[in-house]
C-alpha positions as MATLAB code, in Angstrom:
seq = 'MTDEHTTTEAHEIPTSKLATDGPTGGDLLVDLMREEGVDVAFGVISIHNAPLVEAVDRELRFVPVRHEAAAVNAADGYARATGRIGIALTSTGTGAGNAAGAMLEALTAQSRVLHITGNIDSTFLGEDRGVYHEVPRQLEMLEAVSGSALRVERASHARRVLTEAVRSLSTAPYRPVSVDWPIDLQYTADPTDQVQIQGSEPRPKAATKRDVAKAARVLRQASRPLIWAGGGARRVGPALTDFAEAWGAGVLSGANGRGSVPEDHPLCIGNFAITDELRGLVEQSDCLLTVGSHLRGHETQNFELPLPSAHVQIDLDPDAIGRNYPVTVGLNADATHAIPALLEALAEAGGPSTQDGWTEQVRTAAEAARAAHRTDIGAYAAICDAMRTRLPREAPLVRDVTIPGSSWGNRLLEVYDPRTNVFAAGGGIGQGLAMAIGAGVAVPDVPVLAMVGDGGLAVHLGELATLAGERPRVVLVVFNDAGYGVLRHMQEERGADPRAVDLHTPDVEKLAAAFDLPHAEVGDPDAFDAALATALRRTGPSVIEIDVPALDPQPAPFVPPVNVP';
ca = [
      66.067  104.486  116.702;
      66.816  101.347  114.719;
      66.733   97.820  116.119;
      70.460   97.424  115.620;
      73.144   99.619  117.105;
      76.685   99.761  115.763;
      79.077  100.181  118.654;
      82.451  101.877  118.343;
      84.033   98.425  117.969;
      81.914   97.863  114.844;
      79.919   94.934  116.281;
      76.154   95.005  115.914;
      74.315   94.574  119.225;
      70.552   94.691  119.666;
      69.574   97.917  121.391;
      67.514   95.939  123.874;
      70.689   94.350  125.182;
      71.993   97.792  126.178;
      68.761   99.252  127.572;
      67.876   99.329  131.284;
      64.377   98.894  132.704;
      63.796  102.661  132.815;
      65.509  106.027  132.491;
      68.698  106.540  134.502;
      71.337  109.141  135.097;
      72.820  108.039  131.805;
      69.868  109.639  130.037;
      70.558  112.862  131.924;
      74.157  112.747  130.730;
      73.089  112.156  127.128;
      70.692  115.129  127.278;
      73.467  117.351  128.603;
      75.899  116.178  125.938;
      73.412  116.987  123.202;
      72.830  120.448  124.632;
      76.585  121.099  124.595;
      77.075  119.748  121.071;
      79.156  116.820  122.299;
      78.604  113.551  120.474;
      81.162  111.238  122.070;
      82.533  110.180  125.446;
      85.707  108.227  126.164;
      86.168  105.758  128.970;
      86.393  102.289  130.489;
      83.148  100.541  131.420;
      82.793   99.278  134.978;
      80.150   98.053  137.384;
      80.330  101.534  138.890;
      79.573  103.511  135.726;
      77.549  101.074  133.589;
      74.346  103.186  133.406;
      76.303  106.138  132.037;
      78.319  104.153  129.520;
      75.341  102.167  128.285;
      73.240  105.287  127.678;
      76.021  107.082  125.794;
      76.778  104.005  123.691;
      73.094  103.507  122.939;
      72.275  107.107  122.021;
      75.540  108.751  120.924;
      79.048  107.307  120.736;
      81.220  105.712  123.393;
      84.908  105.133  122.671;
      86.218  102.289  124.866;
      89.850  103.027  125.685;
      92.051  100.577  127.573;
      93.167  102.736  130.488;
      91.450  105.466  132.469;
      94.293  107.937  131.975;
      93.868  107.484  128.237;
      90.153  108.273  128.605;
      90.988  111.678  130.061;
      93.806  112.250  127.538;
      91.446  111.435  124.665;
      88.752  113.734  126.076;
      91.461  116.389  126.429;
      92.486  115.963  122.775;
      88.840  116.173  121.733;
      88.351  119.365  123.755;
      91.446  121.096  122.390;
      90.681  120.188  118.783;
      87.070  121.400  118.941;
      86.854  123.986  121.708;
      83.941  121.973  123.115;
      83.814  119.914  126.288;
      85.577  116.543  126.266;
      83.964  113.856  128.434;
      85.745  110.969  130.173;
      83.932  108.228  132.087;
      85.871  106.154  134.620;
      85.185  103.837  137.483;
      85.660  104.578  141.145;
      88.667  103.787  143.313;
      91.648  102.623  141.289;
      89.945  103.677  138.078;
      89.556  107.243  139.292;
      93.122  107.147  140.600;
      94.407  105.995  137.223;
      92.893  109.114  135.681;
      94.653  111.505  138.062;
      97.838  112.068  136.045;
      95.902  112.842  132.884;
      93.704  115.241  134.861;
      96.855  117.092  135.914;
      97.711  117.460  132.219;
      94.264  118.914  131.483;
      94.626  121.208  134.490;
      97.998  122.507  133.289;
      96.693  123.050  129.758;
      93.423  124.637  130.980;
      91.481  122.102  128.970;
      87.694  121.731  129.064;
      87.506  118.158  130.324;
      84.556  116.769  132.268;
      85.673  113.669  134.166;
      82.755  111.677  135.560;
      83.699  108.863  137.890;
      81.467  106.410  139.633;
      81.550  105.653  143.319;
      80.225  103.026  145.680;
      76.617  103.159  146.923;
      75.942  106.492  148.602;
      74.753  104.740  151.785;
      78.292  103.382  152.354;
      80.275  106.540  151.570;
      82.738  107.484  154.300;
      82.175  104.370  156.397;
      85.388  102.580  155.351;
      83.696   99.167  155.419;
      85.723   97.665  152.591;
      83.055   97.888  149.880;
      84.334   96.702  146.496;
      86.177   99.558  144.691;
      85.946  101.783  147.776;
      88.718  104.337  148.232;
      89.083  106.713  151.173;
      88.779  110.430  150.425;
      88.139  110.033  146.686;
      86.588  113.486  146.423;
      89.657  115.057  148.038;
      91.881  113.244  145.522;
      89.783  114.587  142.649;
      89.909  118.108  144.093;
      93.719  117.935  144.052;
      93.897  117.215  140.303;
      90.882  119.187  139.035;
      89.803  122.792  138.822;
      86.863  121.713  140.963;
      85.318  118.439  142.099;
      81.612  117.895  142.750;
      79.607  114.998  144.129;
      76.053  113.947  143.356;
      74.552  113.670  146.851;
      70.969  112.859  145.852;
      69.472  111.297  142.759;
      67.259  114.339  142.192;
      70.318  116.638  142.262;
      72.218  114.948  139.419;
      71.159  117.389  136.711;
      71.985  120.367  138.905;
      75.496  119.014  139.598;
      76.126  118.328  135.909;
      74.913  121.820  135.012;
      77.203  123.357  137.636;
      80.093  121.393  136.148;
      79.326  122.635  132.631;
      79.026  126.238  133.817;
      82.413  125.933  135.471;
      83.862  124.493  132.259;
      82.365  127.435  130.360;
      83.995  130.045  132.587;
      87.501  131.183  131.674;
      90.164  130.370  132.670;
      89.014  126.881  131.783;
      89.942  124.048  134.106;
      88.835  120.409  134.118;
      86.013  119.376  136.437;
      85.462  116.020  138.131;
      82.039  114.710  139.116;
      81.834  111.895  141.678;
      78.561  110.023  141.088;
      77.661  107.081  143.383;
      76.389  104.093  141.448;
      73.003  103.846  143.179;
      72.343  107.488  142.329;
      73.239  106.827  138.695;
      70.527  104.171  138.463;
      67.902  106.183  140.363;
      68.464  109.637  138.823;
      65.136  109.947  137.023;
      65.355  112.697  134.348;
      61.721  113.660  135.103;
      62.378  114.152  138.817;
      65.181  116.699  139.067;
      65.388  119.805  141.246;
      65.149  123.187  139.578;
      68.442  124.610  138.337;
      69.350  127.988  139.830;
      71.872  130.607  138.761;
      72.764  132.240  135.481;
      75.111  131.551  132.609;
      78.700  132.721  133.170;
      79.875  135.980  131.599;
      83.447  136.794  130.602;
      85.247  139.115  132.992;
      85.837  142.535  131.413;
      88.461  145.117  132.342;
      87.361  148.498  133.643;
      87.380  151.408  131.190;
      89.815  153.246  133.452;
      92.337  150.375  133.421;
      91.997  149.957  129.656;
      92.660  153.675  129.151;
      95.741  153.540  131.437;
      97.078  150.510  129.565;
      96.448  152.149  126.180;
      98.481  155.198  127.234;
     101.432  152.957  128.095;
     101.140  151.063  124.821;
     100.759  154.308  122.864;
     104.220  155.458  124.013;
     106.005  152.317  122.779;
     108.281  152.530  119.773;
     109.593  148.944  119.811;
     106.691  146.822  121.108;
     106.360  143.087  121.682;
     103.427  140.840  122.599;
     103.784  137.617  124.607;
     100.892  135.254  123.862;
     100.243  132.542  126.436;
      97.470  130.014  126.929;
      94.998  132.788  127.694;
      95.516  134.176  124.189;
      94.171  131.038  122.497;
      90.570  132.226  122.766;
      91.091  135.766  121.445;
      90.900  134.847  117.777;
      91.677  137.228  114.871;
      91.500  140.266  117.173;
      94.990  139.479  118.488;
      96.435  139.514  114.970;
      94.567  142.760  114.292;
      96.043  144.272  117.430;
      99.603  143.163  116.576;
      99.270  144.717  113.127;
      97.809  147.964  114.460;
     100.484  148.273  117.146;
     103.317  147.025  114.919;
     104.371  144.482  117.538;
     106.315  141.265  117.207;
     104.491  138.292  118.767;
     106.362  135.894  121.038;
     104.543  132.879  122.420;
     104.848  130.223  125.024;
     104.184  126.665  123.916;
     100.561  126.903  125.078;
      99.889  130.102  123.129;
     101.102  128.892  119.766;
      98.721  129.561  116.890;
      97.055  132.518  118.637;
      98.604  134.454  115.768;
      99.248  132.218  112.724;
     102.924  131.314  112.699;
     103.388  132.208  109.048;
     102.378  135.802  109.810;
     105.367  138.165  109.363;
     104.940  139.575  112.898;
     104.876  136.153  114.555;
     108.168  135.213  116.234;
     106.766  132.166  118.003;
     108.257  130.059  120.768;
     111.833  131.311  120.411;
     112.109  133.954  123.147;
     115.132  132.484  124.932;
     117.273  131.865  121.849;
     120.476  133.813  121.235;
     119.034  135.168  117.983;
     116.101  136.788  119.832;
     117.910  138.113  122.878;
     119.002  141.316  121.161;
     115.483  142.033  119.935;
     114.007  141.469  123.387;
     116.633  143.728  124.964;
     115.884  146.494  122.435;
     112.123  146.365  122.902;
     110.649  149.071  125.106;
     107.176  147.714  125.885;
     105.635  144.278  126.398;
     101.975  143.269  126.350;
     101.570  139.878  128.036;
      98.330  138.096  127.139;
      97.337  135.192  129.368;
     100.837  133.993  130.215;
     102.437  133.522  133.618;
     105.899  133.944  132.024;
     107.023  130.686  133.562;
     110.607  129.863  134.371;
     111.334  127.405  131.568;
     110.155  130.000  129.014;
     112.132  132.910  130.471;
     115.490  131.311  131.369;
     114.335  130.904  134.967;
     113.140  134.525  135.011;
     116.499  135.864  133.809;
     115.211  136.972  130.374;
     115.436  140.808  130.358;
     111.889  141.889  129.525;
     110.939  145.571  129.064;
     110.152  147.641  132.156;
     107.043  149.061  130.457;
     104.776  146.047  130.843;
     101.018  145.607  130.479;
      99.742  142.194  131.588;
      96.293  140.717  130.934;
      95.310  137.703  133.047;
      92.185  136.245  134.595;
      94.192  135.154  137.628;
      94.769  138.307  139.698;
      97.619  136.627  141.568;
      99.471  136.022  138.295;
      99.724  139.714  137.464;
     103.194  140.908  138.405;
     104.132  137.628  140.072;
     107.138  136.784  137.895;
     107.844  140.154  136.249;
     106.812  143.636  137.439;
     103.981  145.350  135.582;
     103.136  148.944  134.756;
      99.433  148.214  134.312;
      97.648  144.965  135.087;
      94.281  144.043  133.574;
      92.460  141.344  135.522;
      90.199  140.381  132.640;
      89.406  137.903  129.906;
      91.665  138.643  126.939;
      88.802  137.992  124.523;
      87.289  141.285  125.742;
      90.441  143.129  126.791;
      92.232  142.945  123.417;
      89.377  144.496  121.345;
      88.939  147.131  124.071;
      92.660  147.971  123.954;
      92.594  148.151  120.163;
      89.794  150.708  120.311;
      91.461  152.660  123.120;
      94.814  152.708  121.319;
      93.169  154.295  118.282;
      91.407  156.856  120.489;
      94.741  157.710  122.127;
      96.175  158.713  118.774;
      97.426  155.422  117.426;
     100.785  153.724  117.931;
     104.247  155.309  117.915;
     106.062  152.329  116.482;
     109.548  153.039  115.184;
     110.137  152.783  111.452;
     111.917  149.540  110.639;
     110.896  147.773  113.856;
     108.673  145.244  112.117;
     111.540  144.423  109.763;
     113.803  143.835  112.768;
     111.171  141.490  114.162;
     111.002  139.544  110.908;
     114.804  139.328  110.597;
     115.274  138.084  114.169;
     112.528  135.470  113.794;
     114.042  134.168  110.561;
     117.493  133.985  112.183;
     116.120  131.982  115.124;
     114.399  129.512  112.832;
     117.481  129.148  110.629;
     119.723  128.461  113.619;
     117.282  125.894  114.957;
     117.102  124.149  111.593;
     120.880  123.761  111.651;
     120.778  122.284  115.159;
     118.195  119.615  114.374;
     119.927  118.074  111.357;
     117.752  115.722  109.317;
     114.742  116.589  111.444;
     114.466  119.897  109.542;
     113.506  118.142  106.306;
     111.102  115.863  108.213;
     109.486  118.985  109.695;
     109.193  120.461  106.206;
     107.514  117.307  104.915;
     104.967  117.391  107.754;
     104.077  121.015  107.178;
     103.954  120.679  103.383;
     101.849  117.521  103.352;
      99.395  118.310  106.156;
      96.495  120.739  105.748;
      96.591  123.878  107.859;
      93.674  122.680  109.977;
      95.268  119.314  110.891;
      95.826  118.872  114.653;
      99.503  118.443  115.540;
      99.796  116.234  118.636;
     103.185  116.094  120.335;
     104.082  113.743  123.148;
     107.080  114.339  125.388;
     109.851  113.219  123.089;
     112.889  115.031  121.679;
     111.321  115.902  118.285;
     108.017  116.853  119.905;
     109.483  118.927  122.718;
     112.171  120.665  120.662;
     111.321  121.389  117.031;
     107.743  120.102  117.234;
     106.988  122.708  119.890;
     108.860  125.449  118.031;
     109.659  125.011  114.336;
     106.634  123.033  113.125;
     104.283  125.893  112.270;
     100.905  126.155  113.990;
      98.185  128.290  112.408;
      95.273  127.820  114.798;
      95.419  127.199  118.574;
      92.976  124.305  118.228;
      95.600  122.383  116.264;
      98.226  122.914  118.986;
      97.888  119.729  121.054;
     100.861  118.804  123.227;
     101.709  117.483  126.681;
     101.747  120.811  128.519;
     102.351  119.163  131.890;
     105.430  117.302  130.670;
     104.115  113.793  131.315;
     105.337  111.131  128.897;
     103.044  108.757  127.050;
      99.913  110.876  126.584;
     100.240  111.646  122.884;
      98.607  108.551  121.400;
      95.380  108.920  123.376;
      95.280  112.674  122.743;
      95.603  111.979  119.026;
      92.766  109.465  119.170;
      90.577  112.068  120.848;
      91.503  114.695  118.269;
      90.936  112.220  115.443;
      87.466  111.374  116.716;
      86.754  115.095  117.096;
      87.710  116.128  113.549;
      87.207  113.064  111.350;
      87.424  115.002  108.087;
      91.082  116.011  108.482;
      94.175  113.943  109.313;
      95.816  114.127  112.733;
      99.579  113.905  113.145;
     100.895  112.339  116.365;
     104.586  112.609  117.268;
     105.619  110.092  119.945;
     108.804  108.399  121.060;
     109.298  104.697  121.584;
     109.416  105.289  125.353;
     106.164  107.227  125.343;
     104.440  104.695  123.120;
     105.288  101.925  125.595;
     103.373  103.724  128.366;
     100.024  103.096  126.683;
     100.592  100.312  124.149;
      97.046   99.150  124.797;
      95.699  102.267  123.093;
      96.928  100.845  119.789;
      93.891   98.596  120.146;
      91.707  101.692  120.494;
      93.375  103.206  117.432;
      92.718  100.007  115.470;
      89.138   99.656  116.694;
      88.042  103.254  116.242;
      90.057  103.847  113.065;
      90.440  107.647  113.263;
      92.551  109.246  110.556;
      95.674  109.428  112.740;
      99.215  109.212  111.403;
     101.249  107.939  114.353;
     104.909  108.891  113.865;
     107.147  106.933  116.247;
     110.652  108.331  116.725;
     112.565  105.254  117.820;
     115.883  105.774  119.592;
     115.501  102.728  121.874;
     115.115  104.581  125.140;
     114.702  107.917  126.833;
     116.776  110.108  124.541;
     116.497  113.420  126.380;
     117.594  111.926  129.688;
     120.381  110.077  127.911;
     121.597  113.420  126.549;
     121.448  114.997  130.005;
     123.580  112.215  131.461;
     126.067  112.417  128.602;
     126.439  116.181  129.045;
     127.342  115.667  132.705;
     129.837  112.968  131.766;
     127.780  110.389  133.657;
     127.252  106.779  132.667;
     123.843  106.054  131.113;
     121.439  104.834  133.791;
     117.853  103.635  133.229;
     117.666  105.252  129.771;
     118.454  102.368  127.395;
     115.285  100.308  127.235;
     114.178   97.059  125.669;
     111.994   98.291  122.820;
     109.384   96.128  121.103;
     109.482   95.551  117.358;
     107.143   98.313  116.195;
     106.485   96.648  112.842;
     105.317   93.423  114.502;
     103.357   95.439  117.039;
     101.530   97.302  114.266;
     100.867   94.035  112.456;
      99.332   92.560  115.620;
      96.754   95.363  115.536;
      96.372   95.287  111.739;
      97.781   98.814  111.415;
      99.694   99.832  108.259;
     103.381  100.361  109.089;
     106.393  101.863  107.349;
     109.934  102.161  108.721;
     112.123  104.984  107.405;
     115.621  106.248  108.039;
     115.861  109.441  105.998;
     113.661  112.478  105.200;
     112.877  111.470  101.611;
     111.590  108.092  102.718;
     109.557  109.775  105.455;
     108.006  112.175  102.956;
     106.960  109.286  100.736;
     105.569  107.300  103.680;
     103.619  110.336  104.913;
     102.131  110.900  101.461;
     100.967  107.273  101.412;
      99.554  107.468  104.933;
      97.585  110.622  104.167;
      95.837  108.882  101.272;
      94.296  106.430  103.748;
      91.024  107.103  105.531;
      92.145  105.286  108.671;
      95.227  105.120  110.912;
      98.854  104.535  109.915;
     102.139  104.037  111.771;
     105.416  105.511  110.497;
     108.498  104.482  112.459;
     111.590  106.675  112.182;
     114.917  104.964  112.863;
     116.503  107.901  114.706;
     120.117  106.588  114.763;
     119.978  106.189  110.947;
     119.224  109.877  110.314;
     121.948  111.905  108.596;
     122.915  114.515  109.582;
     122.261  113.693  113.204;
     120.606  116.408  115.296;
     122.587  118.157  118.002;
     121.958  116.659  121.466;
     118.845  118.125  123.030;
     119.319  119.077  126.684;
     116.387  120.988  128.228;
     117.050  124.024  130.435;
     116.989  122.108  133.720;
     118.849  123.539  136.686;
     121.184  120.902  138.163;
     122.943  122.295  141.271;
];
């Protein structure tokens, strides 16, 4: 180690200034991160997590965000872009509470996020004596927003708790894990004095041979097959494309399953299942294979979409099988094993019975859906084209909850790999900037595109400082319509007066200048294309502001499928 250490804010600090008197729990955390191939953690330093932050910053990389929710969002973006674990470090009490909403996002997206929060001294836990940063029932709060929540009860148990957390994060279906670590046990967790770790590494759950054979017989009889790829399909890899080709099936997807089959593949329909152009195809199909999707209401017209009666569903959650649509055969298994097993069994059963011309029908319907959507979104279509033409295939596409992100960004903007499909799955506004920072730190050699609205940007303006300080190669595209456009459209459709949707919006150009971020304002697709080309030549961040009211032709009003009694 050198005498000088360059922090993530690019200031040189003597290592001795960051070192403690001896090893701490922070050294345990660093060892674990190295074992998992994780080189960065995101967070906010506090008196209740200082040993952890100092060790990470001294030995690896610590990215200091400005809000705890952003720490989790950035770790989430890192995890999705790499497939590795993303680590967020927060303080106890209010700091842990601030992270809760972002943990719900990671929970919805099944993202591999390890959230480590400090706590007060272990000797005061549960006594409600008013210790600084104390919060009642913190562990119960973390359990509510995490896949699981663990607490370090003794200094010598810290490594065992961290290992249990990592094993949970390595077991599909992935869910974020929170670790509650009292501050005294952070300082006293000696890496050389840890209890022995028990248990074995997790193994993917496989379907039984009998169930696979039953499912293959159902699939073998199909003449007009479809596949629905959900979040559980993201891990399958090329085997899902191989299966679609062998079966001759069109591939629908939910937003979370996009990229499981590259969206320029002729069999890929994408996230268009509930469009008028696809309804006929879905009604004609005679068999559906659902891979890791719960077929949620907003993706199936509140469960009114007429799916085939012959239905094979693969899901790791046994309660999800048949919950929203009846199934012929259910496989309670990891799709990464079930899909190759089905491919082999289908061949053994005599191969598919796909009708001649079905794949052409699939291609025609998908093209019609995309063409209709392009007409609806007006000038956005050319902006979408510029993004896809200019960006490399492996560039992460981060979409916040905004009209362009939620409509065409989640549908028309092609995704080729599930790791580049980063969006606010839980529907919470304002998470896109921090997610993009996390993705940008994760994959520094490729640009990251972030689509946010002016309303979403205002939620975490402070993260512009993180963007400026860390300087990831993020192109932040701000769609500025001076308010909450989607809610404005909903009110207009009901004939109601606009309420709480027209907001005072800061001058984005001056805001960018305050953080020394390059900025360009555009009002048409050609100008956007030129600004994007310029931004992509930079090695650091850029801001492109789109004046939405200036676009011509204007997109049709976007009103989500929300049931209003």
